[in-house]
C-alpha positions as CSV (number, residue, x, y, z in Angstrom):
1,M,-43.6,-19.1,-10.2
2,P,-41.5,-20.8,-7.6
3,K,-42.9,-21.2,-4.2
4,I,-41.1,-19.5,-1.3
5,D,-40.9,-21.7,1.8
6,V,-39.3,-21.3,5.2
7,N,-36.0,-23.0,4.1
8,M,-35.5,-20.4,1.3
9,V,-36.1,-17.5,3.6
10,V,-33.7,-18.9,6.3
11,A,-31.1,-19.5,3.6
12,A,-31.4,-16.0,2.2
13,I,-31.1,-14.4,5.7
14,F,-28.0,-16.6,6.3
15,A,-26.5,-15.6,3.0
16,V,-27.0,-11.9,3.8
17,F,-25.3,-12.3,7.2
18,M,-22.4,-14.3,5.6
19,L,-21.9,-11.6,3.0
20,Y,-21.9,-8.9,5.6
21,Y,-19.3,-10.6,7.8
22,L,-17.2,-11.6,4.8
23,G,-17.2,-8.0,3.7
24,R,-16.2,-6.8,7.1
25,A,-13.4,-9.4,7.3
26,L,-12.0,-8.4,4.0
27,A,-12.3,-4.6,4.5
28,A,-9.5,-4.3,7.1
29,P,-6.8,-6.0,4.9
30,A,-8.0,-3.9,2.0
31,R,-7.5,-0.7,4.0
32,V,-4.1,-1.8,5.1
33,M,-3.1,-2.5,1.5
34,L,-4.5,0.8,0.3
35,H,-2.4,2.6,3.0
36,V,0.8,0.7,2.0
37,F,0.1,1.6,-1.7
38,A,-0.4,5.3,-0.8
39,V,2.8,5.4,1.3
40,G,4.7,3.7,-1.5
41,M,3.5,6.1,-4.1
42,A,4.4,9.1,-1.8
43,G,7.9,7.6,-1.3
44,M,8.3,7.0,-5.1
45,A,7.3,10.6,-5.8
46,L,9.8,11.9,-3.2
47,L,12.6,9.7,-4.7
48,F,11.7,10.9,-8.2
49,V,12.1,14.5,-7.2
50,F,15.3,13.7,-5.3
51,N,16.7,12.0,-8.3
52,L,15.9,15.0,-10.5
53,V,17.7,17.4,-8.2
54,A,20.6,15.0,-7.3
55,G,21.0,14.1,-11.0
56,I,22.8,17.4,-11.5
57,F,25.5,16.0,-9.2
58,S,25.5,12.6,-10.9
59,F,24.0,11.0,-7.8
60,R,21.0,8.7,-8.0
61,I,19.1,6.3,-5.8
62,G,17.2,3.5,-7.5
63,I,13.5,3.6,-7.3
64,N,12.0,0.3,-6.4
65,A,9.4,-1.0,-4.0
66,L,11.7,-1.3,-1.0
67,T,13.3,2.2,-1.3
68,A,9.9,3.8,-2.0
69,L,8.4,2.2,1.1
70,I,11.4,3.1,3.3
71,V,11.2,6.8,2.1
72,G,7.4,6.7,2.3
73,Y,7.3,5.5,5.9
74,M,10.3,7.2,7.3
75,G,10.2,10.4,5.2
76,L,13.2,12.6,5.1
77,P,15.2,10.5,7.7
78,G,14.7,7.5,5.4
79,L,15.9,9.4,2.4
80,V,19.0,10.6,4.3
81,M,19.6,7.0,5.4
82,L,19.4,5.7,1.8
83,V,21.8,8.5,0.7
84,A,24.3,7.5,3.5
85,I,24.1,3.8,2.6
86,Q,24.6,4.6,-1.1
87,T,27.6,6.8,-0.3
88,L,29.2,4.3,2.1
89,L,28.7,1.3,-0.2
90,G,29.8,3.1,-3.3
């Protein structure tokens, strides 16, 4: 059985503190990425429904990461902006 000395106890306490602070440091970016992912998914769903309805009139907006994030963050004004840009640019 290994002997537990003071150095091992100090190293274990240090490792626990380092894991705690590393976890806290990585939690904030993970929350931000989760928020961006959720917004993108909401925007993609809204674009999908819009394309289903507007497909009757042969009008479509491409669903990609940029358009999904624009519609997800801006909502209906973002969708109207994309429709206006699509109409103006042909």
